[in-house]
C-alpha angles and dihedrals in degrees: 000000000000115000115244096196115129119234116236124200115227110255091232092057090051091050091048091052092050090048094053091045090052092048092049091050091048091049091050093049091048091050090050091050091050091049091049092049091049090050092049091048091050092049091047092052091047092050091048092052092049092047092051092049091052093047094051092045094051091051102035110010133256094283087073094052101097132149090247093050092048091048090055093043098055101022097242120133118250092246088059091055092047090049090057101041109011095225145004088270089055090057092049091047090053090051090049093051091049088051092055090051091052092046091049091053091049092051092045091052091048092048096048098044093062112100106165105354131085112293092198090056093049093051093045091053091047092050094051092044090053092050092047096046095048106033097160093047091048091049094055092044089066099033111141091209093068120090095216107136122235126200101005141090092278095054109127115250091241090064092045089051093053093048091047089064089061092042090056090063093064103036091121093061097078118211091000094061096094094046091047090050090052093048092047090050091048090051093049092046091050092051091046094049096043090049092047092051091046094245089121119049112234090223091079097043095108091051091051092050092048093051092045092051091051090053093051101039111103132175113259 
């Protein structure tokens, strides 16, 4: 005859199991907090390095932005900088990518704030203002020496985001929308660069923008 007696766990074994479960949970939470703190510290160091590179470039030009100079500026050893970015070019590339994110946000704000006016005009003005107000940042964003890919699968999302703000302007133009966006961008970049290098006098900037907007304003 099968026994019908119930098995009871000893109270001490239950308490021991709960204790070890509690300890394991506490250990896991502590490890997660340490990992999160390390990640925050790493992000903070990375942001500090990028900020220092931008500050030096705006005041003295990109030729003075070196790993040694940055190390002296923010009191991190050169190996720490190399661990974050791999090389001087890696630092400049990170600055460039950050610049595209900021430009994208500026263009998005300009595009969305227009209620009844010309969206193309608002975005054009915002683009040229961004280039004029941050000349060193704009310069490194389009530096030919950087190996940041444009227009392919490896293009960073910050660059895609910035370009998408131009693409939004020509969504009603069907298959031509991407080409029109590229041509509009090329025109704005040309005006920005030729103005920055004093090939274009600033006195006619409003006329240029007005004419450019007329060329790229299409009925929806």
